[in-house]
C-alpha angles and dihedrals in degrees: 000000000000091000089052089056090058093046093050091047090052093050093047091050094048090053091066100036094087090060092039092058089059087063104043140010124278091238088070089059091053093049092045091050091057092050093047092049092048090052091046094054092041093055093055091041090060099035136012093191117131099256097050090043093053090047089050092052091050091051092047091055091050091047095051093048094048096043098049096042094042097045096044092047092048095054096047096051094076097030126104089206115036093197094061093050093046092048090056096050093043091051093052093045091048090056087057089049089057097042099039097068091047092054091043091052092053092048095045090057086064099036134333088215091055090052092053094046092050088050089052090051093050091050092048091049089059094059097076090050090051089054089058092061118111108280095235114182125248117277117271110195116207116266091232097050120141117286118251134043120313094237091065094057121111108263094021088070088056089052089048094054092044086057091049092052094045092045094049090049092051091047092053093044089055095046126015101023091067089043091054092048091048092050087053087058096248112161117254091247091054092049090053092047093050092050088049089054090056093047092047091050090052089056090054092047092052092049099045097048091060089075094060124106139195119338092003089073092064092041088053089055091054094046092044093053093048094046096047095044102042095041098047090044091060098046095091091054093058099029092120092062107067098198093050091048090048092052093050093046090050091052092046091047092052090051094047092048089054092049096050089057104036093044099067090032094058091043093050094047092050097065141052112287090248090056096053093100092057092046094052092044090052094052090047093051092057091046091053091049092052092046087059100036102046097067090044091052092050090047089055092046096052088062088073107019136035118274091248091058093046091050091048092053090048089051092053091051091049091050090046090076087078089072090069091072091061091064092068122069096173121104116283114282091241088073093059096090104040102293120152127219 
């Protein structure tokens, strides 16, 4: 329930960030995210009572929404190729995703409160660096821009569905993938190692895709959706065989890493430069929604079908995002701002 509070907070915040970035610079979002995360961790560090914990979860959702949208938007504004800039920031952040839990585990063994307070300190330390970012002005979309909401535009819808697939994958990796491995009687250490394989593969996927150009960006979206969906959908069927599960999780992680980079990149390259903030915020909103909805959908499904069947259906739906690319016959969005195939 508390995790749901954070997810809902993140979705609600992302919904208004597109409009917010027309009022103030994206660097303010990044700095504000650091302050909100520091306050969130500090609240739990001083008190684990229900009210402070709920407030902390709300702040965490706001912080995540502001940081990801603000940082991704900031790096693409001065970039010729959005995908290269996004690949770099996703790679660095993914390294933190891998190292953070390890440090937290070491600190929690000494004191959970210590772990939260250290987290608050790390977040607070990032605020001064955020204030050193280029003070880029707020977005100013052209007066004659296309009618209708940005998220409905060709290209942005591909970014939206890439976000859905990547978010659903992340939601399952954090919930029912460990459950499936545990039901197959895998030791806790093996479960942790297998999840780490998936996370590590996603780092590789995010890094490699940054080198792609032109039509290969859209092809990477299709392959990423198929790989992440099909592979994660089969994990429950082979959960008792660790090496088979590791192989599938590695493939799915590569695909998800590709999606989390190409999604916002395609969306950003499909619109006017002054609309990039709205496009990235839109893709992120759908990712956050899928991150929350996918585990809930599987939870509902396992009430009537085995977990392996529920995971398989979820995998098919994740892979189904690849079909969106077939609706567009125009050149890949990455060519829109001077890219070369």
